[in-house]
C-alpha angles and dihedrals in degrees: 000000000000110000120206119223118222108182108288091352138076110228123218126183117217096266094048093047092048091057088062089071085080107180097330106145123235107252100181127078126222089253093052091049092052090052091053100054123095132235113296093001131127115225118166132179086248090059093051092046097045101038114016101038092057089044091050090049090051091047091050089057089051093048094050092045090053092048091051091050090050091052093050091051093049091047089051090050093044088234129138113262113248127190111263110185119233108236122213118191120207116194137170144113129310110277096016094112103256092147094051091047090049094049092049092050092047091052095047097042092049088060093060105100092228094054108046096150116058117166125198123203129171123212090231087093090063095059112113112258115267092253090060092045092051092048089053092041091240102125090106088053100052107149094029115116093257092058091066129085089230093177091059091047091051091050089053097052091041091054091047092049093049089058097243112181093233129023127177130208130190117255123232126203119211087194096060092027089226146088114280102233097200099043133073140178108241118202110194134181100022112269125235088234134018118200109202111193126188150111093261107042095106096045122118140184096302091056098059129079119252095262090058099049113135140145101249129060138185090252091062088068097050120106092189132008133201127194115199105210139187138160112274097244088061092046091053092046092050092046092051094047092048091048092053090046090053089049087062095044128015096022089059090071108100087221091060118110086223096048091123089059090065088062094054122099117257090254093050092048092050090050091050092049093048091050091050090052095047099041101034118012099037092047092048090048094054098038103038115008110039094050088063095057096094091055091069123103089218135020122205108198118200130203132178118350092010091288117150109237099178142008128213118202121191113240 
């Protein structure tokens, strides 16, 4: 197989990447795949077989290599080997399908006999509560770097990487559009792999406002990073379609933060969604998210119907 070089990356079209699955068996059923996909997303068994099975195979090599390196170090230090979770970061724009990619990888990796415990946490839980965002006049910048409690997020990944027997993370509700003050995600015992999914996982010093400057970043704790990519016209289309789908479903719940949206006319709702994309998500994409793409170890590029058309793997 002739591999094309693209700067610091190796470039694979869909067919070449699919061949790297080798003889790895499909471990998910059609029903399981349907349960993993997000609102308004396409996810077929072909996509899992051609894209995610080869990726899970690659990640398994990385995980085993890291475990071997840790064992060598502990042997050298004459220390008892402790489980240090392998952390995978999944980044990308709003509406690109990060959550679906993360759930598929969690399901596949957990079926490798060496990695039976795979945890998944999103950085949504590390957003400041709405009360804090309102006080700081940041509600319209939810998802921007300054809207996250980065110190709490750093403590979380640091505790995970230190192998602590129990680590807790805040829980976010997309229904109330806020942090749930009385609920937490408890990770115990330490997982073999942690998938950390969010807009900001690849950001570094240059991406944070002056008051948040520090020497350590979430990306410093990642063992492998993935950026899910797509052209902006697709991202906008997917965002608008998802928003309108939510208007018909989740937003109809009186407990939903966006309940009032369900009462708008279709034209009014579309105008609201378009404004949210243009004034919030597109600006965040260009200023804070897209500049982190080339920091990723691997880029999954999507085309029409959320199908990956090429993959870039850092050399």
